[in-house]
A tleap script that builds the chain and sets N, CA, C and O, in Angstrom:
source leaprc.protein.ff14SB
mol = sequence {
  NMET SER ALA LYS VAL LEU ARG LEU PHE TRP
  LEU LEU ALA ALA ALA LEU LEU ALA SER CYS
  SER GLY VAL ARG ALA LEU GLU ARG HIE ALA
  GLY ALA GLN ARG THR GLN PHE ASN ASP TYR
  ALA GLY LYS PRO VAL GLU GLN PHE THR TRP
  VAL THR ALA ASN ARG SER SER TRP ALA ILE
  ASP ARG ASN GLN LEU VAL ALA TRP THR ASN
  ILE ASN GLN ALA TYR LEU VAL THR VAL ALA
  SER PRO CYS PRO ASN LEU ARG PHE ALA ASN
  ARG ILE GLY ILE SER SER THR ALA GLY THR
  VAL TYR ALA ARG PHE ASP ARG VAL PHE ALA
  GLN GLY ARG THR CYS LEU ILE LYS THR ILE
  GLN PRO VAL ASP TYR ARG ARG MET GLN ARG
  ASP LEU ALA ARG HIE LYS LEU ALA CGLY
}
set mol.1.N position { 8.646 49.069 3.693 }
set mol.1.CA position { 8.996 48.671 2.344 }
set mol.1.C position { 7.851 49.063 1.412 }
set mol.1.O position { 6.682 48.842 1.725 }
set mol.2.N position { 8.194 49.640 0.278 }
set mol.2.CA position { 7.154 50.083 -0.643 }
set mol.2.C position { 6.558 48.885 -1.387 }
set mol.2.O position { 7.146 47.805 -1.436 }
set mol.3.N position { 5.401 49.105 -1.951 }
set mol.3.CA position { 4.708 48.041 -2.684 }
set mol.3.C position { 5.520 47.600 -3.898 }
set mol.3.O position { 5.532 46.416 -4.234 }
set mol.4.N position { 6.207 48.552 -4.569 }
set mol.4.CA position { 7.030 48.213 -5.740 }
set mol.4.C position { 8.189 47.301 -5.355 }
set mol.4.O position { 8.466 46.312 -6.033 }
set mol.5.N position { 8.852 47.640 -4.273 }
set mol.5.CA position { 9.992 46.836 -3.813 }
set mol.5.C position { 9.519 45.441 -3.400 }
set mol.5.O position { 10.162 44.440 -3.717 }
set mol.6.N position { 8.406 45.386 -2.700 }
set mol.6.CA position { 7.848 44.105 -2.280 }
set mol.6.C position { 7.463 43.244 -3.483 }
set mol.6.O position { 7.730 42.042 -3.503 }
set mol.7.N position { 6.843 43.856 -4.471 }
set mol.7.CA position { 6.461 43.142 -5.689 }
set mol.7.C position { 7.708 42.604 -6.405 }
set mol.7.O position { 7.722 41.458 -6.853 }
set mol.8.N position { 8.750 43.433 -6.510 }
set mol.8.CA position { 10.001 43.022 -7.138 }
set mol.8.C position { 10.631 41.850 -6.375 }
set mol.8.O position { 11.130 40.898 -6.975 }
set mol.9.N position { 10.597 41.941 -5.045 }
set mol.9.CA position { 11.129 40.846 -4.225 }
set mol.9.C position { 10.416 39.536 -4.536 }
set mol.9.O position { 11.068 38.510 -4.733 }
set mol.10.N position { 9.092 39.558 -4.581 }
set mol.10.CA position { 8.329 38.332 -4.832 }
set mol.10.C position { 8.539 37.810 -6.254 }
set mol.10.O position { 8.560 36.598 -6.467 }
set mol.11.N position { 8.692 38.702 -7.219 }
set mol.11.CA position { 8.984 38.274 -8.594 }
set mol.11.C position { 10.347 37.584 -8.668 }
set mol.11.O position { 10.491 36.546 -9.314 }
set mol.12.N position { 11.335 38.164 -8.008 }
set mol.12.CA position { 12.674 37.540 -7.990 }
set mol.12.C position { 12.644 36.200 -7.269 }
set mol.12.O position { 13.271 35.240 -7.715 }
set mol.13.N position { 11.920 36.130 -6.160 }
set mol.13.CA position { 11.810 34.870 -5.420 }
set mol.13.C position { 11.141 33.797 -6.283 }
set mol.13.O position { 11.571 32.644 -6.288 }
set mol.14.N position { 10.094 34.177 -7.007 }
set mol.14.CA position { 9.407 33.220 -7.886 }
set mol.14.C position { 10.329 32.765 -9.014 }
set mol.14.O position { 10.350 31.584 -9.362 }
set mol.15.N position { 11.086 33.691 -9.583 }
set mol.15.CA position { 12.020 33.332 -10.658 }
set mol.15.C position { 13.098 32.384 -10.145 }
set mol.15.O position { 13.471 31.432 -10.831 }
set mol.16.N position { 13.592 32.642 -8.951 }
set mol.16.CA position { 14.605 31.769 -8.358 }
set mol.16.C position { 14.051 30.367 -8.125 }
set mol.16.O position { 14.719 29.379 -8.430 }
set mol.17.N position { 12.860 30.275 -7.599 }
set mol.17.CA position { 12.240 28.960 -7.380 }
set mol.17.C position { 12.012 28.230 -8.697 }
set mol.17.O position { 12.233 27.022 -8.782 }
set mol.18.N position { 11.576 28.946 -9.717 }
set mol.18.CA position { 11.345 28.334 -11.028 }
set mol.18.C position { 12.643 27.810 -11.612 }
set mol.18.O position { 12.674 26.719 -12.181 }
set mol.19.N position { 13.716 28.579 -11.475 }
set mol.19.CA position { 14.998 28.112 -12.029 }
set mol.19.C position { 15.504 26.906 -11.267 }
set mol.19.O position { 16.090 26.006 -11.870 }
set mol.20.N position { 15.297 26.859 -9.964 }
set mol.20.CA position { 15.716 25.690 -9.177 }
set mol.20.C position { 14.952 24.447 -9.597 }
set mol.20.O position { 15.537 23.368 -9.698 }
set mol.21.N position { 13.649 24.581 -9.844 }
set mol.21.CA position { 12.880 23.409 -10.278 }
set mol.21.C position { 13.313 22.973 -11.664 }
set mol.21.O position { 13.279 21.783 -11.975 }
set mol.22.N position { 13.729 23.935 -12.520 }
set mol.22.CA position { 14.252 23.586 -13.845 }
set mol.22.C position { 15.546 22.808 -13.735 }
set mol.22.O position { 15.760 21.850 -14.478 }
set mol.23.N position { 16.413 23.209 -12.816 }
set mol.23.CA position { 17.668 22.484 -12.589 }
set mol.23.C position { 17.374 21.081 -12.090 }
set mol.23.O position { 18.007 20.119 -12.524 }
set mol.24.N position { 16.406 20.960 -11.170 }
set mol.24.CA position { 16.042 19.625 -10.666 }
set mol.24.C position { 15.500 18.747 -11.782 }
set mol.24.O position { 15.788 17.551 -11.819 }
set mol.25.N position { 14.716 19.320 -12.697 }
set mol.25.CA position { 14.192 18.546 -13.825 }
set mol.25.C position { 15.332 18.074 -14.719 }
set mol.25.O position { 15.327 16.932 -15.179 }
set mol.26.N position { 16.307 18.942 -14.969 }
set mol.26.CA position { 17.474 18.543 -15.767 }
set mol.26.C position { 18.264 17.446 -15.068 }
set mol.26.O position { 18.741 16.515 -15.718 }
set mol.27.N position { 18.407 17.546 -13.755 }
set mol.27.CA position { 19.117 16.517 -12.983 }
set mol.27.C position { 18.398 15.173 -13.099 }
set mol.27.O position { 19.039 14.136 -13.270 }
set mol.28.N position { 17.065 15.194 -13.004 }
set mol.28.CA position { 16.298 13.942 -13.126 }
set mol.28.C position { 16.490 13.334 -14.517 }
set mol.28.O position { 16.671 12.123 -14.648 }
set mol.29.N position { 16.450 14.181 -15.563 }
set mol.29.CA position { 16.636 13.709 -16.935 }
set mol.29.C position { 18.035 13.110 -17.110 }
set mol.29.O position { 18.190 12.038 -17.694 }
set mol.30.N position { 19.048 13.812 -16.598 }
set mol.30.CA position { 20.424 13.315 -16.696 }
set mol.30.C position { 20.561 11.999 -15.944 }
set mol.30.O position { 21.236 11.084 -16.415 }
set mol.31.N position { 19.929 11.897 -14.782 }
set mol.31.CA position { 19.981 10.654 -14.015 }
set mol.31.C position { 19.324 9.504 -14.752 }
set mol.31.O position { 19.816 8.377 -14.710 }
set mol.32.N position { 18.216 9.779 -15.428 }
set mol.32.CA position { 17.533 8.744 -16.211 }
set mol.32.C position { 18.412 8.296 -17.375 }
set mol.32.O position { 18.513 7.102 -17.654 }
set mol.33.N position { 19.048 9.250 -18.052 }
set mol.33.CA position { 19.950 8.903 -19.158 }
set mol.33.C position { 21.113 8.050 -18.661 }
set mol.33.O position { 21.461 7.038 -19.269 }
set mol.34.N position { 21.700 8.468 -17.561 }
set mol.34.CA position { 22.831 7.742 -16.976 }
set mol.34.C position { 22.419 6.301 -16.666 }
set mol.34.O position { 23.145 5.360 -16.986 }
set mol.35.N position { 21.260 6.138 -16.049 }
set mol.35.CA position { 20.764 4.805 -15.703 }
set mol.35.C position { 20.534 3.975 -16.958 }
set mol.35.O position { 20.933 2.812 -17.009 }
set mol.36.N position { 19.895 4.558 -17.975 }
set mol.36.CA position { 19.637 3.829 -19.220 }
set mol.36.C position { 20.924 3.317 -19.844 }
set mol.36.O position { 21.040 2.129 -20.147 }
set mol.37.N position { 21.876 4.192 -20.034 }
set mol.37.CA position { 23.106 3.777 -20.701 }
set mol.37.C position { 23.885 2.763 -19.864 }
set mol.37.O position { 24.481 1.837 -20.414 }
set mol.38.N position { 23.885 2.926 -18.558 }
set mol.38.CA position { 24.569 1.950 -17.705 }
set mol.38.C position { 23.863 0.594 -17.746 }
set mol.38.O position { 24.520 -0.447 -17.710 }
set mol.39.N position { 22.528 0.601 -17.821 }
set mol.39.CA position { 21.768 -0.659 -17.890 }
set mol.39.C position { 22.042 -1.436 -19.171 }
set mol.39.O position { 21.985 -2.666 -19.168 }
set mol.40.N position { 22.335 -0.745 -20.258 }
set mol.40.CA position { 22.540 -1.402 -21.547 }
set mol.40.C position { 24.020 -1.524 -21.936 }
set mol.40.O position { 24.348 -1.939 -23.047 }
set mol.41.N position { 24.891 -1.161 -21.017 }
set mol.41.CA position { 26.329 -1.268 -21.282 }
set mol.41.C position { 26.788 -2.703 -21.054 }
set mol.41.O position { 26.384 -3.359 -20.094 }
set mol.42.N position { 27.642 -3.175 -21.960 }
set mol.42.CA position { 28.171 -4.528 -21.854 }
set mol.42.C position { 29.436 -4.577 -21.008 }
set mol.42.O position { 29.776 -3.626 -20.304 }
set mol.43.N position { 30.110 -5.695 -21.096 }
set mol.43.CA position { 31.361 -5.875 -20.364 }
set mol.43.C position { 32.424 -4.932 -20.933 }
set mol.43.O position { 32.417 -4.628 -22.125 }
set mol.44.N position { 33.332 -4.475 -20.077 }
set mol.44.CA position { 34.379 -3.563 -20.564 }
set mol.44.C position { 35.222 -4.189 -21.674 }
set mol.44.O position { 35.519 -5.384 -21.668 }
set mol.45.N position { 35.593 -3.328 -22.628 }
set mol.45.CA position { 36.483 -3.719 -23.724 }
set mol.45.C position { 37.733 -2.844 -23.630 }
set mol.45.O position { 37.734 -1.818 -22.951 }
set mol.46.N position { 38.770 -3.253 -24.303 }
set mol.46.CA position { 40.033 -2.515 -24.252 }
set mol.46.C position { 40.071 -1.312 -25.178 }
set mol.46.O position { 40.831 -0.374 -24.940 }
set mol.47.N position { 39.240 -1.325 -26.261 }
set mol.47.CA position { 39.359 -0.274 -27.270 }
set mol.47.C position { 38.120 -0.191 -28.140 }
set mol.47.O position { 37.275 -1.085 -28.136 }
set mol.48.N position { 38.029 0.901 -28.887 }
set mol.48.CA position { 37.045 1.018 -29.961 }
set mol.48.C position { 37.621 1.900 -31.054 }
set mol.48.O position { 38.511 2.715 -30.810 }
set mol.49.N position { 37.098 1.726 -32.272 }
set mol.49.CA position { 37.566 2.492 -33.425 }
set mol.49.C position { 36.862 3.839 -33.448 }
set mol.49.O position { 35.652 3.915 -33.232 }
set mol.50.N position { 37.619 4.906 -33.712 }
set mol.50.CA position { 37.122 6.277 -33.621 }
set mol.50.C position { 37.555 7.059 -34.853 }
set mol.50.O position { 38.226 8.084 -34.732 }
set mol.51.N position { 37.172 6.577 -36.057 }
set mol.51.CA position { 37.636 7.248 -37.274 }
set mol.51.C position { 36.530 7.758 -38.181 }
set mol.51.O position { 36.819 8.487 -39.130 }
set mol.52.N position { 35.296 7.410 -37.934 }
set mol.52.CA position { 34.228 7.800 -38.848 }
set mol.52.C position { 33.908 9.285 -38.745 }
set mol.52.O position { 34.162 9.912 -37.717 }
set mol.53.N position { 33.360 9.833 -39.794 }
set mol.53.CA position { 32.982 11.246 -39.816 }
set mol.53.C position { 31.760 11.512 -38.938 }
set mol.53.O position { 31.527 12.655 -38.545 }
set mol.54.N position { 30.980 10.483 -38.625 }
set mol.54.CA position { 29.739 10.656 -37.869 }
set mol.54.C position { 29.911 10.515 -36.367 }
set mol.54.O position { 28.923 10.372 -35.647 }
set mol.55.N position { 31.114 10.552 -35.890 }
set mol.55.CA position { 31.330 10.359 -34.457 }
set mol.55.C position { 30.918 11.601 -33.666 }
set mol.55.O position { 30.994 12.728 -34.156 }
set mol.56.N position { 30.480 11.362 -32.432 }
set mol.56.CA position { 30.121 12.447 -31.525 }
set mol.56.C position { 30.161 11.907 -30.100 }
set mol.56.O position { 30.290 10.703 -29.880 }
set mol.57.N position { 30.049 12.812 -29.145 }
set mol.57.CA position { 30.028 12.374 -27.748 }
set mol.57.C position { 29.323 13.417 -26.901 }
set mol.57.O position { 29.275 14.594 -27.256 }
set mol.58.N position { 28.774 12.971 -25.775 }
set mol.58.CA position { 28.216 13.896 -24.808 }
set mol.58.C position { 28.287 13.295 -23.421 }
set mol.58.O position { 28.176 12.082 -23.242 }
set mol.59.N position { 28.474 14.164 -22.449 }
set mol.59.CA position { 28.596 13.743 -21.056 }
set mol.59.C position { 27.223 13.406 -20.492 }
set mol.59.O position { 26.239 14.093 -20.765 }
set mol.60.N position { 27.172 12.332 -19.697 }
set mol.60.CA position { 25.933 11.980 -19.003 }
set mol.60.C position { 26.125 12.048 -17.496 }
set mol.60.O position { 25.179 11.854 -16.733 }
set mol.61.N position { 27.340 12.320 -17.075 }
set mol.61.CA position { 27.653 12.400 -15.657 }
set mol.61.C position { 28.984 13.139 -15.528 }
set mol.61.O position { 29.588 13.519 -16.530 }
set mol.62.N position { 29.429 13.335 -14.315 }
set mol.62.CA position { 30.700 14.045 -14.145 }
set mol.62.C position { 31.908 13.177 -14.441 }
set mol.62.O position { 33.026 13.684 -14.530 }
set mol.63.N position { 31.699 11.870 -14.596 }
set mol.63.CA position { 32.820 11.009 -14.981 }
set mol.63.C position { 32.440 9.978 -16.045 }
set mol.63.O position { 33.144 8.983 -16.222 }
set mol.64.N position { 31.332 10.209 -16.753 }
set mol.64.CA position { 30.929 9.304 -17.834 }
set mol.64.C position { 30.445 10.096 -19.033 }
set mol.64.O position { 29.841 11.161 -18.903 }
set mol.65.N position { 30.731 9.538 -20.217 }
set mol.65.CA position { 30.207 10.110 -21.444 }
set mol.65.C position { 29.849 8.974 -22.388 }
set mol.65.O position { 30.319 7.845 -22.240 }
set mol.66.N position { 29.017 9.295 -23.349 }
set mol.66.CA position { 28.659 8.349 -24.398 }
set mol.66.C position { 29.366 8.807 -25.656 }
set mol.66.O position { 29.226 9.956 -26.074 }
set mol.67.N position { 30.127 7.905 -26.260 }
set mol.67.CA position { 30.840 8.190 -27.509 }
set mol.67.C position { 30.155 7.397 -28.615 }
set mol.67.O position { 30.041 6.174 -28.539 }
set mol.68.N position { 29.702 8.108 -29.640 }
set mol.68.CA position { 29.007 7.493 -30.770 }
set mol.68.C position { 29.974 7.356 -31.933 }
set mol.68.O position { 30.609 8.332 -32.333 }
set mol.69.N position { 30.091 6.150 -32.479 }
set mol.69.CA position { 30.934 5.955 -33.658 }
set mol.69.C position { 30.091 5.921 -34.931 }
set mol.69.O position { 30.607 6.166 -36.022 }
set mol.70.N position { 28.818 5.622 -34.801 }
set mol.70.CA position { 27.846 5.754 -35.888 }
set mol.70.C position { 26.458 5.824 -35.261 }
set mol.70.O position { 26.329 5.845 -34.037 }
set mol.71.N position { 25.440 5.859 -36.080 }
set mol.71.CA position { 24.087 6.100 -35.572 }
set mol.71.C position { 23.599 5.028 -34.594 }
set mol.71.O position { 22.765 5.314 -33.735 }
set mol.72.N position { 24.105 3.803 -34.715 }
set mol.72.CA position { 23.647 2.727 -33.844 }
set mol.72.C position { 24.716 2.163 -32.924 }
set mol.72.O position { 24.442 1.223 -32.178 }
set mol.73.N position { 25.920 2.706 -32.955 }
set mol.73.CA position { 26.986 2.160 -32.119 }
set mol.73.C position { 27.482 3.211 -31.137 }
set mol.73.O position { 28.018 4.249 -31.525 }
set mol.74.N position { 27.290 2.915 -29.858 }
set mol.74.CA position { 27.712 3.833 -28.801 }
set mol.74.C position { 28.559 3.081 -27.784 }
set mol.74.O position { 28.430 1.870 -27.605 }
set mol.75.N position { 29.428 3.839 -27.124 }
set mol.75.CA position { 30.273 3.289 -26.067 }
set mol.75.C position { 30.126 4.166 -24.829 }
set mol.75.O position { 30.141 5.394 -24.911 }
set mol.76.N position { 29.985 3.511 -23.687 }
set mol.76.CA position { 29.963 4.216 -22.417 }
set mol.76.C position { 31.407 4.313 -21.943 }
set mol.76.O position { 32.053 3.297 -21.685 }
set mol.77.N position { 31.904 5.528 -21.832 }
set mol.77.CA position { 33.296 5.776 -21.461 }
set mol.77.C position { 33.306 6.360 -20.051 }
set mol.77.O position { 32.665 7.378 -19.788 }
set mol.78.N position { 34.027 5.718 -19.161 }
set mol.78.CA position { 34.177 6.208 -17.793 }
set mol.78.C position { 35.600 6.721 -17.632 }
set mol.78.O position { 36.564 6.028 -17.958 }
set mol.79.N position { 35.718 7.934 -17.129 }
set mol.79.CA position { 37.034 8.544 -16.943 }
set mol.79.C position { 37.393 8.560 -15.462 }
set mol.79.O position { 36.532 8.438 -14.591 }
set mol.80.N position { 38.681 8.714 -15.203 }
set mol.80.CA position { 39.160 8.783 -13.828 }
set mol.80.C position { 38.612 10.045 -13.165 }
set mol.80.O position { 38.564 11.111 -13.779 }
set mol.81.N position { 38.210 9.912 -11.930 }
set mol.81.CA position { 37.711 11.060 -11.162 }
set mol.81.C position { 38.878 11.731 -10.469 }
set mol.81.O position { 39.869 11.055 -10.191 }
set mol.82.N position { 38.824 12.974 -10.184 }
set mol.82.CA position { 37.772 13.872 -10.635 }
set mol.82.C position { 38.038 14.334 -12.062 }
set mol.82.O position { 39.186 14.434 -12.495 }
set mol.83.N position { 36.975 14.608 -12.771 }
set mol.83.CA position { 37.095 15.152 -14.119 }
set mol.83.C position { 36.237 16.410 -14.172 }
set mol.83.O position { 35.164 16.423 -14.774 }
set mol.84.N position { 36.737 17.482 -13.520 }
set mol.84.CA position { 35.940 18.709 -13.507 }
set mol.84.C position { 35.703 19.188 -14.932 }
set mol.84.O position { 36.525 18.944 -15.815 }
set mol.85.N position { 34.633 19.838 -15.149 }
set mol.85.CA position { 34.266 20.416 -16.451 }
set mol.85.C position { 33.613 19.417 -17.402 }
set mol.85.O position { 32.980 19.850 -18.365 }
set mol.86.N position { 33.729 18.118 -17.193 }
set mol.86.CA position { 33.162 17.166 -18.157 }
set mol.86.C position { 31.659 17.347 -18.280 }
set mol.86.O position { 31.130 17.446 -19.387 }
set mol.87.N position { 30.994 17.390 -17.184 }
set mol.87.CA position { 29.540 17.421 -17.195 }
set mol.87.C position { 28.969 18.645 -17.898 }
set mol.87.O position { 27.888 18.578 -18.483 }
set mol.88.N position { 29.683 19.754 -17.845 }
set mol.88.CA position { 29.163 20.993 -18.407 }
set mol.88.C position { 29.936 21.456 -19.633 }
set mol.88.O position { 29.790 22.603 -20.055 }
set mol.89.N position { 30.752 20.585 -20.209 }
set mol.89.CA position { 31.569 20.966 -21.369 }
set mol.89.C position { 30.708 21.143 -22.612 }
set mol.89.O position { 29.833 20.325 -22.897 }
set mol.90.N position { 30.965 22.219 -23.346 }
set mol.90.CA position { 30.279 22.439 -24.621 }
set mol.90.C position { 30.814 21.499 -25.684 }
set mol.90.O position { 30.065 20.992 -26.519 }
set mol.91.N position { 32.105 21.275 -25.644 }
set mol.91.CA position { 32.752 20.392 -26.614 }
set mol.91.C position { 33.613 19.394 -25.853 }
set mol.91.O position { 34.315 19.742 -24.903 }
set mol.92.N position { 33.539 18.162 -26.289 }
set mol.92.CA position { 34.323 17.102 -25.664 }
set mol.92.C position { 35.167 16.460 -26.745 }
set mol.92.O position { 34.660 16.110 -27.810 }
set mol.93.N position { 36.440 16.306 -26.476 }
set mol.93.CA position { 37.341 15.637 -27.405 }
set mol.93.C position { 37.837 14.336 -26.808 }
set mol.93.O position { 37.865 14.173 -25.588 }
set mol.94.N position { 38.224 13.419 -27.662 }
set mol.94.CA position { 38.765 12.137 -27.222 }
set mol.94.C position { 40.033 11.885 -28.017 }
set mol.94.O position { 40.031 11.971 -29.245 }
set mol.95.N position { 41.128 11.571 -27.308 }
set mol.95.CA position { 42.364 11.246 -28.012 }
set mol.95.C position { 42.249 9.844 -28.595 }
set mol.95.O position { 41.437 9.034 -28.147 }
set mol.96.N position { 43.066 9.574 -29.590 }
set mol.96.CA position { 43.091 8.236 -30.188 }
set mol.96.C position { 44.480 8.000 -30.764 }
set mol.96.O position { 45.238 8.935 -31.022 }
set mol.97.N position { 44.784 6.738 -30.956 }
set mol.97.CA position { 46.045 6.344 -31.558 }
set mol.97.C position { 45.717 5.601 -32.833 }
set mol.97.O position { 45.166 4.501 -32.794 }
set mol.98.N position { 46.051 6.194 -33.959 }
set mol.98.CA position { 45.760 5.608 -35.267 }
set mol.98.C position { 44.279 5.248 -35.396 }
set mol.98.O position { 43.929 4.200 -35.939 }
set mol.99.N position { 43.405 6.143 -34.883 }
set mol.99.CA position { 41.967 5.933 -35.018 }
set mol.99.C position { 41.366 4.959 -34.023 }
set mol.99.O position { 40.214 4.556 -34.178 }
set mol.100.N position { 42.122 4.572 -33.004 }
set mol.100.CA position { 41.620 3.653 -31.986 }
set mol.100.C position { 41.761 4.301 -30.616 }
set mol.100.O position { 42.805 4.866 -30.292 }
set mol.101.N position { 40.702 4.214 -29.812 }
set mol.101.CA position { 40.708 4.742 -28.450 }
set mol.101.C position { 40.937 3.569 -27.505 }
set mol.101.O position { 40.249 2.552 -27.584 }
set mol.102.N position { 41.913 3.720 -26.610 }
set mol.102.CA position { 42.288 2.660 -25.672 }
set mol.102.C position { 41.971 3.064 -24.237 }
set mol.102.O position { 42.221 4.197 -23.826 }
set mol.103.N position { 41.412 2.110 -23.477 }
set mol.103.CA position { 41.204 2.313 -22.039 }
set mol.103.C position { 42.565 2.360 -21.354 }
set mol.103.O position { 43.505 1.680 -21.766 }
set mol.104.N position { 42.656 3.168 -20.310 }
set mol.104.CA position { 43.863 3.332 -19.494 }
set mol.104.C position { 45.046 3.918 -20.258 }
set mol.104.O position { 46.173 3.885 -19.764 }
set mol.105.N position { 44.806 4.456 -21.461 }
set mol.105.CA position { 45.869 5.093 -22.231 }
set mol.105.C position { 45.410 6.440 -22.795 }
set mol.105.O position { 46.082 7.456 -22.620 }
set mol.106.N position { 44.261 6.435 -23.473 }
set mol.106.CA position { 43.764 7.666 -24.097 }
set mol.106.C position { 43.013 8.522 -23.077 }
set mol.106.O position { 42.732 8.101 -21.955 }
set mol.107.N position { 42.701 9.741 -23.519 }
set mol.107.CA position { 42.122 10.733 -22.616 }
set mol.107.C position { 40.926 11.448 -23.254 }
set mol.107.O position { 40.752 11.466 -24.473 }
set mol.108.N position { 40.118 12.030 -22.375 }
set mol.108.CA position { 38.997 12.870 -22.773 }
set mol.108.C position { 39.397 14.307 -22.463 }
set mol.108.O position { 39.971 14.586 -21.410 }
set mol.109.N position { 39.090 15.221 -23.389 }
set mol.109.CA position { 39.386 16.639 -23.216 }
set mol.109.C position { 38.076 17.386 -23.034 }
set mol.109.O position { 37.170 17.274 -23.859 }
set mol.110.N position { 37.976 18.159 -21.938 }
set mol.110.CA position { 36.755 18.912 -21.654 }
set mol.110.C position { 37.118 20.259 -21.057 }
set mol.110.O position { 37.671 20.330 -19.960 }
set mol.111.N position { 36.808 21.322 -21.778 }
set mol.111.CA position { 37.022 22.679 -21.290 }
set mol.111.C position { 38.442 22.900 -20.754 }
set mol.111.O position { 38.616 23.478 -19.681 }
set mol.112.N position { 39.440 22.448 -21.487 }
set mol.112.CA position { 40.814 22.677 -21.088 }
set mol.112.C position { 41.387 21.674 -20.110 }
set mol.112.O position { 42.547 21.804 -19.717 }
set mol.113.N position { 40.628 20.690 -19.707 }
set mol.113.CA position { 41.101 19.646 -18.793 }
set mol.113.C position { 41.218 18.327 -19.535 }
set mol.113.O position { 40.494 18.085 -20.501 }
set mol.114.N position { 42.124 17.478 -19.088 }
set mol.114.CA position { 42.235 16.130 -19.656 }
set mol.114.C position { 41.970 15.114 -18.563 }
set mol.114.O position { 42.392 15.287 -17.420 }
set mol.115.N position { 41.268 14.055 -18.924 }
set mol.115.CA position { 40.895 13.018 -17.969 }
set mol.115.C position { 41.191 11.656 -18.590 }
set mol.115.O position { 40.773 11.378 -19.714 }
set mol.116.N position { 41.903 10.821 -17.867 }
set mol.116.CA position { 42.274 9.489 -18.332 }
set mol.116.C position { 41.043 8.593 -18.456 }
set mol.116.O position { 40.193 8.582 -17.566 }
set mol.117.N position { 40.944 7.846 -19.547 }
set mol.117.CA position { 39.837 6.907 -19.738 }
set mol.117.C position { 40.114 5.658 -18.907 }
set mol.117.O position { 41.134 4.996 -19.096 }
set mol.118.N position { 39.206 5.337 -17.990 }
set mol.118.CA position { 39.343 4.138 -17.156 }
set mol.118.C position { 38.780 2.913 -17.859 }
set mol.118.O position { 39.470 1.907 -18.024 }
set mol.119.N position { 37.505 3.009 -18.278 }
set mol.119.CA position { 36.857 1.858 -18.902 }
set mol.119.C position { 36.066 2.280 -20.125 }
set mol.119.O position { 35.643 3.429 -20.256 }
set mol.120.N position { 35.877 1.319 -21.017 }
set mol.120.CA position { 35.075 1.484 -22.230 }
set mol.120.C position { 34.107 0.305 -22.271 }
set mol.120.O position { 34.520 -0.850 -22.169 }
set mol.121.N position { 32.820 0.603 -22.419 }
set mol.121.CA position { 31.816 -0.455 -22.499 }
set mol.121.C position { 30.924 -0.224 -23.718 }
set mol.121.O position { 30.373 0.865 -23.879 }
set mol.122.N position { 30.775 -1.239 -24.581 }
set mol.122.CA position { 29.832 -1.079 -25.696 }
set mol.122.C position { 28.402 -1.015 -25.158 }
set mol.122.O position { 28.054 -1.709 -24.203 }
set mol.123.N position { 27.591 -0.182 -25.777 }
set mol.123.CA position { 26.190 -0.047 -25.384 }
set mol.123.C position { 25.344 -0.731 -26.437 }
set mol.123.O position { 25.526 -0.501 -27.633 }
set mol.124.N position { 24.412 -1.579 -25.997 }
set mol.124.CA position { 23.484 -2.227 -26.925 }
set mol.124.C position { 22.360 -1.229 -27.216 }
set mol.124.O position { 21.251 -1.343 -26.694 }
set mol.125.N position { 22.678 -0.260 -28.053 }
set mol.125.CA position { 21.769 0.852 -28.304 }
set mol.125.C position { 20.503 0.419 -29.032 }
set mol.125.O position { 19.420 0.929 -28.746 }
set mol.126.N position { 20.627 -0.505 -29.959 }
set mol.126.CA position { 19.422 -0.977 -30.673 }
set mol.126.C position { 18.438 -1.632 -29.717 }
set mol.126.O position { 17.233 -1.395 -29.810 }
set mol.127.N position { 18.935 -2.450 -28.802 }
set mol.127.CA position { 18.057 -3.095 -27.815 }
set mol.127.C position { 17.452 -2.034 -26.895 }
set mol.127.O position { 16.280 -2.119 -26.531 }
set mol.128.N position { 18.245 -1.047 -26.526 }
set mol.128.CA position { 17.756 0.034 -25.678 }
set mol.128.C position { 16.606 0.764 -26.366 }
set mol.128.O position { 15.585 1.041 -25.738 }
set mol.129.N position { 16.764 1.077 -27.648 }
set mol.129.CA position { 15.707 1.760 -28.406 }
set mol.129.C position { 14.461 0.889 -28.517 }
set mol.129.O position { 13.346 1.381 -28.345 }
set mol.130.N position { 14.638 -0.403 -28.802 }
set mol.130.CA position { 13.478 -1.312 -28.895 }
set mol.130.C position { 12.729 -1.364 -27.564 }
set mol.130.O position { 11.502 -1.279 -27.534 }
set mol.131.N position { 13.474 -1.503 -26.463 }
set mol.131.CA position { 12.831 -1.568 -25.153 }
set mol.131.C position { 12.117 -0.275 -24.809 }
set mol.131.O position { 11.026 -0.302 -24.239 }
set mol.132.N position { 12.715 0.853 -25.146 }
set mol.132.CA position { 12.066 2.139 -24.880 }
set mol.132.C position { 10.785 2.296 -25.695 }
set mol.132.O position { 9.776 2.791 -25.193 }
set mol.133.N position { 10.836 1.869 -26.962 }
set mol.133.CA position { 9.650 1.939 -27.819 }
set mol.133.C position { 8.548 1.023 -27.282 }
set mol.133.O position { 7.379 1.406 -27.252 }
set mol.134.N position { 8.919 -0.171 -26.864 }
set mol.134.CA position { 7.968 -1.123 -26.305 }
set mol.134.C position { 7.344 -0.571 -25.032 }
set mol.134.O position { 6.137 -0.691 -24.819 }
set mol.135.N position { 8.174 0.036 -24.188 }
set mol.135.CA position { 7.690 0.620 -22.937 }
set mol.135.C position { 6.728 1.786 -23.212 }
set mol.135.O position { 5.730 1.950 -22.511 }
set mol.136.N position { 7.031 2.580 -24.222 }
set mol.136.CA position { 6.184 3.707 -24.592 }
set mol.136.C position { 4.809 3.217 -25.075 }
set mol.136.O position { 3.779 3.796 -24.729 }
set mol.137.N position { 4.808 2.143 -25.878 }
set mol.137.CA position { 3.543 1.578 -26.389 }
set mol.137.C position { 2.710 0.991 -25.251 }
set mol.137.O position { 1.487 1.127 -25.227 }
set mol.138.N position { 3.386 0.340 -24.316 }
set mol.138.CA position { 2.680 -0.316 -23.220 }
set mol.138.C position { 2.127 0.687 -22.203 }
set mol.138.O position { 1.115 0.427 -21.551 }
set mol.139.N position { 2.790 1.816 -22.078 }
set mol.139.CA position { 2.387 2.748 -21.002 }
set mol.139.C position { 1.757 3.944 -21.521 }
set mol.139.O position { 1.364 4.820 -20.750 }
savepdb mol mol.pdb
quit
């Protein structure tokens, strides 16, 4: 094997290892987010209002997403498994009836797939932020 080919092999191997460690770092971050939101989620509710212009959502797991109705109000939404594409969806949609999202009735749309909403839990986001800030100051 020539020196050029050997050098190319080692460069590719190093790049592959670096990308794997990057994926592991993303997995750890996603796991931390999932744990945080689950720790601050309240008892399941039947519905939430989904009509404000400031609403958004993002997946934190393959069957969970956080739906924001305003800057301080979030809901942890768990969908029926399997929900392929949720975790890696660029855009996530949520169905609603007259501006209200219902558990066991409405659905999440991710990359052409629909997934039934199983549970909805309000997240105490303000308390979560206070605790995170306190933890940051202490550590």
